[in-house]
C-alpha positions in Angstrom: 223.5 25.9 -61.9 220.4 24.1 -60.7 217.8 26.5 -59.4 215.0 25.8 -56.9 213.2 23.4 -59.3 210.8 20.5 -59.3 212.0 16.9 -58.9 211.6 16.0 -62.6 214.0 18.8 -63.6 216.4 17.8 -60.9 216.2 14.2 -62.0 216.9 15.2 -65.6 219.9 17.2 -64.6 221.2 14.3 -62.6 220.8 11.9 -65.5 222.8 14.2 -67.8 225.6 14.1 -65.3 225.6 10.3 -65.3 225.4 9.6 -69.1 228.7 7.7 -69.1 227.4 5.2 -66.5 224.2 4.7 -68.5 226.3 4.0 -71.6 228.4 1.5 -69.6 225.3 -0.2 -68.3 224.0 -0.6 -71.9 227.3 -1.9 -73.1 227.6 -4.5 -70.3 224.1 -5.8 -70.9 224.8 -6.0 -74.7 227.7 -8.3 -73.8 225.3 -10.4 -71.8 223.0 -10.8 -74.9 225.9 -11.7 -77.1 227.3 -14.1 -74.5 224.0 -15.8 -74.0 223.5 -16.1 -77.8 226.9 -17.7 -78.2 226.4 -20.0 -75.2 223.4 -21.5 -77.0 225.9 -23.1 -79.4 228.5 -23.9 -76.8 230.7 -20.8 -77.4 231.7 -18.0 -75.0 232.4 -14.3 -75.2 232.6 -13.5 -71.6 231.5 -16.3 -69.2 229.6 -18.5 -71.6 226.6 -18.8 -69.4 223.4 -19.9 -71.2 221.1 -19.5 -68.2 217.9 -17.5 -68.9 216.9 -17.3 -65.2 218.3 -15.7 -62.1 221.3 -18.0 -62.0 223.0 -16.2 -64.9 226.5 -15.4 -63.7 226.9 -12.7 -66.3 223.9 -10.7 -65.0 224.9 -11.4 -61.4 228.3 -9.8 -61.9 227.0 -6.9 -64.0 224.4 -6.0 -61.4 227.1 -6.0 -58.7 229.5 -3.8 -60.8 226.7 -1.3 -61.5 225.5 -1.2 -57.9 229.0 -0.3 -56.7 229.7 2.2 -59.5 226.2 3.8 -59.1 226.8 4.4 -55.4 230.2 5.9 -55.8 229.5 7.9 -59.0 226.1 9.2 -57.8 227.2 10.2 -54.3 231.0 10.4 -54.6 230.8 14.2 -54.3 230.4 13.6 -50.5 234.2 12.9 -50.4 235.0 16.4 -51.6 234.4 19.4 -49.3 234.0 21.8 -52.2 231.5 19.7 -54.0 229.6 18.8 -50.9 229.3 22.5 -50.0 228.1 23.2 -53.6 225.4 20.5 -53.6 224.2 21.1 -50.0 224.0 24.9 -50.7 221.6 24.4 -53.6 218.1 25.7 -53.1 216.9 22.1 -53.2 215.6 19.9 -50.3 218.1 17.2 -49.3 215.4 14.6 -49.8 215.0 15.7 -53.5 218.8 15.6 -53.9 218.9 12.1 -52.4 216.0 10.7 -54.5 217.4 12.2 -57.7 220.6 10.2 -57.2 218.8 7.2 -55.9 216.2 6.7 -58.7 218.6 7.6 -61.4 220.9 4.8 -60.2 218.0 2.3 -60.3 217.0 3.5 -63.8 220.5 3.2 -65.2 221.0 -0.3 -63.9 217.5 -1.9 -64.1 216.0 -0.7 -67.4 218.8 -2.1 -69.6 218.7 -5.3 -67.6 215.0 -5.8 -68.2 215.5 -5.1 -71.9 218.4 -7.5 -72.1 216.6 -10.3 -70.3 213.5 -10.0 -72.5 215.7 -10.1 -75.6 217.4 -13.3 -74.4 213.9 -14.8 -73.7 213.1 -14.2 -77.4 216.4 -15.6 -78.5 216.1 -18.7 -76.3 213.7 -20.2 -78.8 211.2 -22.2 -76.8 209.3 -19.2 -75.4 207.5 -21.5 -73.1 205.6 -20.5 -70.0 208.5 -21.8 -67.8 211.0 -19.8 -69.8 209.0 -16.6 -69.4 208.6 -17.4 -65.7 212.3 -17.7 -65.0 212.9 -14.6 -67.1 210.7 -12.5 -64.9 212.1 -14.2 -61.8 215.5 -13.2 -63.1 214.4 -9.6 -63.4 212.9 -9.6 -59.9 215.8 -11.3 -58.1 218.5 -9.4 -60.0 216.7 -6.1 -59.1 216.6 -7.1 -55.5 220.2 -8.0 -55.6 221.1 -4.7 -57.1 219.1 -2.8 -54.5 220.7 -4.7 -51.6 224.3 -4.1 -52.8 223.6 -0.5 -53.8 222.0 0.3 -50.4 224.9 -1.3 -48.5 227.6 0.4 -50.5 225.8 3.7 -50.2 225.6 3.2 -46.4 229.4 2.8 -46.3 229.9 5.9 -48.4 227.5 7.9 -46.1 229.3 6.7 -42.9 232.7 7.6 -44.2 234.2 10.8 -45.5 237.2 9.6 -47.5 237.3 7.7 -50.8 240.0 5.2 -49.8 238.2 4.4 -46.5 234.9 3.9 -48.3 236.6 1.6 -50.9 238.2 -0.5 -48.2 234.9 -0.6 -46.2 233.1 -1.8 -49.4 235.5 -4.7 -49.9 235.2 -5.7 -46.3 231.5 -5.5 -46.4 231.2 -8.1 -49.2 233.0 -10.7 -47.1 232.3 -9.7 -43.5 230.0 -12.6 -42.8 232.4 -15.1 -44.1 235.1 -13.8 -41.7 232.8 -13.0 -38.7 230.7 -16.2 -38.7 232.0 -18.7 -41.2 235.7 -18.3 -40.3 235.7 -17.4 -36.6 232.8 -19.5 -35.3 233.6 -22.4 -37.7 237.2 -22.5 -36.7 236.5 -22.3 -33.0 233.8 -24.9 -33.1 236.0 -27.3 -35.0 238.9 -26.7 -32.6 237.0 -27.1 -29.3 233.9 -29.1 -30.0 234.7 -32.8 -30.6 231.2 -33.5 -32.1 231.0 -30.4 -34.4 230.2 -31.1 -38.0 228.3 -28.0 -39.2 225.6 -25.6 -38.0 222.7 -24.5 -40.3 222.1 -21.3 -38.3 225.8 -20.3 -38.5 225.8 -21.0 -42.3 222.7 -18.9 -42.7 224.1 -16.0 -40.7 227.3 -16.3 -42.7 225.4 -16.0 -45.9 223.1 -13.1 -44.6 226.1 -11.1 -43.3 228.0 -11.4 -46.7 226.1 -9.5 -49.4 228.0 -11.3 -52.2 227.1 -14.8 -50.8 223.5 -13.8 -50.0 222.9 -12.5 -53.5 224.6 -15.5 -55.1 222.5 -17.9 -53.0 219.3 -16.0 -53.8 220.1 -16.0 -57.5 221.3 -19.6 -57.5 224.5 -18.9 -59.5 226.0 -22.2 -58.3 223.0 -24.3 -59.2 222.3 -26.3 -62.3 218.5 -25.7 -62.7 217.3 -23.0 -65.0 214.1 -23.3 -67.0 213.3 -26.7 -65.7 213.3 -27.3 -61.9 213.6 -23.7 -60.8 211.6 -23.1 -57.6 211.2 -19.8 -55.7 210.2 -21.8 -52.6 213.7 -23.1 -52.1 215.0 -19.5 -51.8 212.4 -17.9 -49.5 214.7 -17.6 -46.4 217.3 -15.8 -48.5 214.6 -13.6 -50.2 213.2 -12.6 -46.8 216.7 -11.7 -45.6 217.3 -9.6 -48.8 214.0 -7.8 -48.4 214.7 -7.0 -44.8 218.1 -5.7 -45.6 216.8 -3.5 -48.4 214.0 -2.0 -46.2 216.3 -1.4 -43.2 219.2 0.0 -45.2 216.8 2.3 -47.2 215.7 4.0 -44.0 219.3 4.1 -42.8 220.8 5.7 -45.9 217.9 8.2 -46.2 218.5 9.4 -42.6 222.3 9.4 -42.9 222.0 11.6 -46.0 219.7 14.0 -44.2 221.9 14.2 -41.1 225.4 14.1 -42.7 227.4 17.3 -42.0 229.0 19.0 -45.0 232.3 19.2 -43.1 232.5 15.3 -42.9 234.2 15.3 -46.4 237.8 14.4 -46.1 237.5 12.8 -42.7 237.7 9.0 -42.1 234.3 8.9 -40.5 231.3 11.1 -41.2 229.9 10.6 -37.7 232.2 10.4 -34.7 229.6 8.4 -32.6 230.0 5.5 -35.0 233.7 5.0 -34.2 233.2 2.6 -31.2 230.5 0.6 -33.1 232.7 0.2 -36.2 235.7 -0.7 -34.0 233.7 -3.4 -32.2 232.3 -4.9 -35.4 235.7 -5.0 -37.1 238.1 -5.7 -34.2 236.3 -8.5 -32.4 236.3 -11.1 -35.3 239.8 -10.0 -36.3 241.3 -10.5 -32.8 239.6 -13.9 -32.4 240.9 -15.2 -35.7 244.4 -13.9 -35.0 244.3 -15.6 -31.6 243.1 -18.9 -33.3 246.0 -19.0 -35.8 248.6 -18.1 -33.1 247.1 -20.9 -31.0 247.9 -23.3 -33.9 251.6 -22.7 -33.4 251.4 -24.9 -30.3 252.2 -28.6 -30.5 248.8 -29.7 -29.4 246.9 -27.0 -31.4 244.9 -26.1 -28.2 247.2 -24.0 -26.1 245.0 -21.7 -24.1 248.0 -19.5 -23.2 248.8 -18.9 -26.9 245.2 -18.3 -27.6 244.9 -15.6 -25.0 248.2 -14.1 -26.2 247.1 -14.1 -29.8 243.7 -12.5 -28.9 245.4 -9.7 -26.9 247.9 -9.1 -29.7 245.2 -9.1 -32.3 243.0 -6.7 -30.3 245.9 -4.3 -29.8 247.0 -4.4 -33.4 243.6 -4.0 -35.0 242.6 -1.3 -32.5 245.8 0.6 -33.3 245.4 0.3 -37.1 241.8 1.5 -36.9 242.8 4.5 -34.8 245.5 5.4 -37.3 242.9 5.2 -40.1 240.4 7.2 -38.1 242.8 9.9 -37.1 245.1 9.8 -40.2 248.0 9.9 -37.7 250.5 7.1 -36.9 250.5 8.2 -33.3 247.0 7.0 -33.0 248.2 3.5 -32.6 248.5 4.1 -28.8 245.0 5.7 -28.6 241.8 4.1 -27.6 243.1 2.1 -24.6 239.6 1.8 -23.1 238.3 0.5 -26.5 241.2 -2.0 -26.5 240.3 -3.2 -23.0 236.6 -3.7 -23.8 237.3 -5.5 -27.1 239.9 -7.8 -25.4 237.6 -8.7 -22.5 234.7 -9.5 -24.9 236.9 -11.6 -27.2 238.3 -13.6 -24.2 234.8 -14.2 -22.9 233.8 -15.6 -26.4 236.9 -17.7 -26.6 236.5 -19.0 -23.1 232.9 -20.1 -23.8 234.3 -22.3 -26.6 237.2 -23.7 -24.6 235.0 -24.6 -21.6 232.1 -25.7 -23.8 229.8 -23.4 -21.9 227.0 -24.2 -24.3 227.1 -28.0 -23.5 227.6 -28.6 -27.2 229.4 -32.0 -27.0 227.0 -33.3 -24.3 223.8 -32.5 -26.2 221.7 -35.4 -27.4 218.1 -34.9 -28.5 215.5 -37.2 -27.3 213.8 -39.6 -29.7 210.5 -37.8 -29.3 212.1 -34.5 -30.5 213.6 -36.1 -33.6 211.2 -36.3 -36.6 213.7 -38.1 -38.8 217.5 -38.7 -38.8 220.2 -39.1 -41.4 223.8 -40.5 -41.3 226.9 -40.5 -43.5 229.8 -42.8 -42.5 233.1 -41.6 -43.8 234.5 -44.4 -46.0 231.2 -46.2 -46.6 230.2 -45.8 -50.3 232.6 -42.9 -50.3 235.2 -42.9 -53.1 236.8 -39.7 -51.8 238.0 -41.4 -48.6 241.6 -42.6 -48.7 241.6 -44.4 -45.4 243.2 -41.5 -43.5 241.6 -38.7 -41.3 238.1 -39.9 -41.1 237.1 -36.8 -39.2 237.6 -34.7 -42.3 234.5 -34.8 -44.5 235.9 -32.4 -47.1 235.3 -33.6 -50.7 232.7 -36.2 -49.6 229.0 -36.2 -50.4 228.0 -36.0 -46.7 226.0 -32.8 -47.0 223.9 -34.1 -49.9 223.2 -37.5 -48.1 222.3 -35.8 -44.8 219.9 -33.6 -46.6 218.2 -36.3 -48.7 218.0 -39.1 -46.1 215.0 -39.5 -43.8 215.1 -42.4 -41.3 211.7 -42.4 -39.6 209.6 -44.7 -37.4 211.3 -48.0 -36.7 214.3 -47.1 -38.9 214.9 -44.0 -36.7 214.6 -46.0 -33.5 217.1 -48.6 -34.7 219.5 -45.9 -35.8 219.3 -43.9 -32.6 219.9 -47.2 -30.6 222.9 -48.0 -32.8 224.2 -44.4 -32.4 224.0 -44.7 -28.6 226.1 -47.9 -28.7 228.6 -46.2 -31.0 229.0 -43.3 -28.6 229.5 -45.7 -25.6 232.1 -47.8 -27.4 234.0 -44.7 -28.7 234.5 -43.5 -25.1 236.9 -46.4 -24.5 238.9 -46.2 -27.8 241.5 -43.5 -28.2 241.9 -43.9 -32.0 238.5 -44.4 -33.9 238.3 -46.2 -37.2 236.3 -43.4 -38.8 233.5 -40.9 -38.1 229.8 -40.7 -38.7 228.2 -37.4 -39.6 224.6 -37.2 -38.3 221.7 -34.9 -39.0 218.8 -34.8 -36.5 215.8 -33.3 -38.4 213.8 -32.0 -35.4 210.0 -31.7 -35.0 210.3 -27.9 -34.8 211.9 -27.8 -38.3 215.4 -27.3 -37.1 218.3 -29.5 -38.2 221.0 -30.3 -35.7 224.3 -31.7 -37.0 226.9 -33.7 -35.0 229.9 -35.8 -35.8 230.6 -39.0 -33.8 233.7 -41.4 -33.8 233.1 -45.0 -34.9 235.5 -47.1 -33.0 235.8 -50.3 -35.0 234.4 -52.9 -37.4 231.9 -54.3 -34.9 230.0 -51.0 -35.0 230.1 -51.2 -38.8 228.8 -54.7 -38.8 226.0 -53.7 -36.5 225.1 -51.0 -39.0 223.8 -53.6 -41.5 220.1 -53.4 -40.5 220.2 -49.6 -41.1 222.3 -49.8 -44.3 219.9 -52.4 -45.8 216.7 -50.4 -45.1 215.0 -48.7 -48.1 215.0 -45.3 -46.3 218.8 -45.4 -45.9 219.2 -46.4 -49.6 217.0 -43.6 -50.8 219.2 -41.0 -49.1 222.5 -42.7 -49.9 221.8 -43.3 -53.6 219.9 -40.4 -55.1 219.3 -42.4 -58.3 216.6 -44.3 -56.4 214.6 -41.1 -55.8 214.5 -40.1 -59.5 211.4 -40.5 -61.6 211.8 -42.0 -65.1 210.0 -39.2 -67.0 212.8 -36.8 -65.9 215.6 -38.9 -67.2 217.0 -37.8 -70.5 219.5 -40.6 -70.9 221.7 -43.1 -69.0 225.5 -43.1 -69.2 227.4 -46.3 -68.4 231.1 -46.3 -67.5 233.6 -48.8 -66.2 236.1 -46.1 -65.3 237.9 -46.6 -68.6 235.3 -46.1 -71.3 231.7 -45.0 -71.4 228.5 -45.5 -73.4 225.3 -43.4 -73.7 222.0 -45.2 -73.7 219.2 -43.4 -75.4 216.1 -45.3 -74.3 212.4 -44.6 -74.8 210.1 -43.9 -71.9 209.1 -47.5 -71.2 212.7 -48.6 -71.4 213.8 -45.8 -69.1 211.3 -46.8 -66.5 212.2 -50.5 -66.7 215.9 -49.9 -66.3 215.3 -47.6 -63.4 213.2 -50.2 -61.7 216.0 -52.8 -62.1 218.6 -50.4 -60.8 216.4 -49.4 -57.8 215.7 -53.0 -56.9 219.4 -53.9 -57.0 220.5 -50.9 -55.0 217.8 -51.5 -52.4 219.0 -55.1 -52.1 222.7 -54.2 -51.7 224.0 -55.6 -48.4 227.0 -54.9 -46.2 228.3 -58.4 -47.0 228.2 -57.6 -50.7 230.4 -54.6 -50.5 232.8 -56.5 -48.2 233.2 -59.1 -50.9 233.2 -57.2 -54.2 234.2 -53.8 -55.7 232.0 -52.0 -58.2 232.3 -53.0 -61.9 231.2 -49.6 -63.1 228.7 -46.9 -62.7 225.4 -45.9 -64.3 224.6 -42.1 -64.4 221.1 -40.8 -64.7 221.2 -37.6 -66.8 218.2 -35.5 -66.5 216.8 -32.1 -67.7 219.2 -30.0 -69.8 222.3 -30.9 -67.8 225.1 -33.0 -69.1 225.8 -34.4 -65.7 223.8 -36.9 -63.6 223.5 -38.9 -60.4 225.9 -41.9 -60.3 225.0 -45.3 -59.0 227.6 -48.0 -58.5 227.2 -51.3 -60.3 228.3 -54.3 -58.2 228.7 -57.8 -59.5 225.6 -58.8 -57.5 223.4 -56.5 -59.6 222.5 -59.3 -62.0 219.3 -57.9 -63.3 220.7 -54.5 -64.2 224.0 -55.9 -65.7 222.0 -58.4 -67.8 219.8 -55.6 -69.1 222.7 -53.4 -70.0 224.5 -56.3 -71.8 221.3 -57.0 -73.8 221.4 -53.3 -74.9 225.0 -53.8 -76.2 226.8 -52.4 -73.2 229.9 -54.4 -72.0 228.7 -54.0 -68.4 231.0 -56.8 -67.0 234.1 -55.7 -68.8 237.1 -55.2 -66.6 240.8 -54.1 -67.1 241.7 -57.7 -67.8 239.5 -57.7 -70.9 241.4 -54.8 -72.6 244.4 -55.5 -75.0 246.9 -53.7 -72.8 250.2 -52.7 -74.5 251.9 -50.9 -71.7 251.6 -50.4 -67.9 253.4 -47.7 -66.0 253.4 -48.1 -62.2 254.2 -45.4 -59.7 254.8 -45.3 -56.0 253.4 -42.5 -53.8 255.4 -41.1 -51.0 255.2 -38.2 -48.6 258.0 -36.0 -47.3 257.8 -33.8 -44.2 259.8 -30.6 -44.1 261.6 -29.2 -41.0 258.6 -27.0 -40.5 256.2 -29.9 -40.6 254.8 -29.3 -44.0 253.9 -32.5 -45.9 254.5 -32.7 -49.6 253.2 -35.6 -51.7 255.2 -37.0 -54.6 255.3 -40.1 -56.8 258.1 -41.9 -58.6 258.0 -44.4 -61.5 258.9 -47.9 -60.4 257.8 -49.9 -63.4 257.3 -49.2 -67.1 256.7 -52.4 -69.1 255.3 -53.6 -72.4 256.0 -57.3 -71.7 252.8 -59.3 -72.3 253.5 -61.7 -69.4 254.1 -58.9 -66.8 251.0 -57.0 -68.1 248.9 -60.2 -67.8 250.1 -60.6 -64.2 249.3 -57.0 -63.3 246.0 -56.6 -65.1 244.1 -58.7 -62.5 245.2 -56.2 -59.8 244.5 -53.0 -61.7 241.4 -51.0 -60.8 240.0 -47.5 -61.6 240.8 -45.4 -58.5 237.2 -44.2 -58.2 235.9 -47.7 -57.5 237.9 -48.0 -54.2 234.7 -46.8 -52.7 234.6 -48.8 -49.4 237.9 -48.4 -47.8 236.5 -49.4 -44.4 235.0 -52.7 -45.3 236.8 -53.6 -48.5 240.2 -51.7 -48.2 242.3 -51.2 -51.3 245.9 -50.1 -51.3 246.1 -46.8 -53.1 249.8 -46.3 -52.8 250.5 -47.5 -56.4 248.9 -45.3 -59.1 249.1 -46.6 -62.6 248.8 -45.6 -66.2 247.6 -48.1 -68.8 247.8 -48.1 -72.6 246.0 -50.1 -75.2 245.0 -50.0 -78.9 241.4 -49.5 -79.8 239.6 -51.0 -82.8 241.0 -48.3 -85.1 244.6 -49.0 -84.0 244.9 -45.7 -82.0 246.8 -45.9 -78.7 244.6 -44.9 -75.8 246.1 -43.9 -72.4 244.2 -44.0 -69.1 245.8 -42.6 -66.0 243.3 -42.9 -63.1 244.2 -46.5 -62.1 245.6 -48.1 -59.0 247.2 -51.4 -58.2 245.0 -53.1 -55.6 247.6 -55.0 -53.8 251.3 -54.6 -52.9 253.8 -54.4 -55.7 256.4 -57.2 -55.8 259.4 -56.9 -58.2 
């Protein structure tokens, strides 16, 4: 039994009790070292992540696992009345008891992580200043991520008195922001605001309210940069949010531990006063999302009656479920009528504000003086992901990247805003627009406001030519233009069927980039209406194996000539391949009785006849080059597979082809 002792002795006794967790931490970080070492040669033990910096997915996951286990293992005795009585009756101040568990958790998780990261720095080989920098940044950000998750999970444990309730609360905690902000506000905005595209503030709140997403964004687990190109400045908002959460939750968990009654063990909630707050936090987003999905059952997808019915049903159901959990009694489903009424009214007010556009969202247009720069992405213009249907859906497009990179300023901005006003006026008289334009207003006060506007017809696209042909638009639309030649490791040419790598020296790199930049800047609307791309040129930079693609049109004479002088068949098309077989399919779509659409395709031609192949080859095109379906539409209803024999006599099959025109038997 622990007597009235000093903090070092109490800390030592606590560490003895947690030996198994310390051994697990050491084991997990040893797997990181092995995984990192194998990844250097392209192999994988666990994830196969070769990142030395904060973006290592292995360390990211290990710190989360240890944060959750540390909280539950270090303070899990609070769920048992006997153990709680034992620990709280010890002749030790509660603050010492708290800090013994708190600091032992940090030591168990952080010390092995620091050791493992330094070992990986040594194994990485270069041992450059940049490598050391990202190593220490990894230690810092992973420690902050651990503390944030540990504090939040511990707060859940201290607010609850039952293991199952705490476990469920922890799972919900990880994804609360995604549900409360990303799902609810995003769905309602899309349903009731015609001009809604995205909202940076909502996205930031979604990230900040979801510990998993916030930690992932801070560490950069989804980014490519590691030793080269890693910048702390791009993560300052997330870092500030994490530091605030750590500071606030530290005060919260310390006070909760001091105030927690011993008899709370075994109960759903440790503090009765938190019931209404927790109910409100949980029931409001749940009722709103249930109401939204019930509303979708209506034919027009905007039935206010079904929305209200769904919200009331959701509020009643969630309120009842929470009462059952809080009381551990099925009869609790009918309790909390006042809470149900308050939650329902609040949800209806929120829903009503979206339905009536109380915020004036669709009517808002910033003045030219407020806009520092603007950006635009037209669905279907230089957009291989667009199929010609549902131009309001930007899923799968590079709209976000283009809106972030583009800066139309000065006269370019004035011309664009004037064009946009004409587009909005014309769209008011057209029920079915041709496509949609996503717009970003980069404001003078550093905000970015996004909107989505319908583009009614080809006249508006024709009028877009002065904007499209400006250098500011091209820099945002084609990221290859913004690259500097010293950062380019190599170029990769492809015509959609085969590819070649160009390993050029510094001077050749710079020359080819100048040619490509000149051709892209000179690309006109009339060019893309007349021709489809012959291929692409990718700029591969840093340590990545991927790069930024630029299309190669027939009018890119200077670039194509240079590539051919380097031995690249830059003007080679499907017709120039010795095809031995063509398989042609027809796509179709079936709709079930419930309205679900299922895509399928059927074989309509399988030929090896030289005459038929010759006839078809002129109409075959790699599907990815149907990039301008608005101005140069291509029929994508007939996917194809082609076969040919290479120089060694081996049969090569390529499946991502389409027949440009209609198929005639």
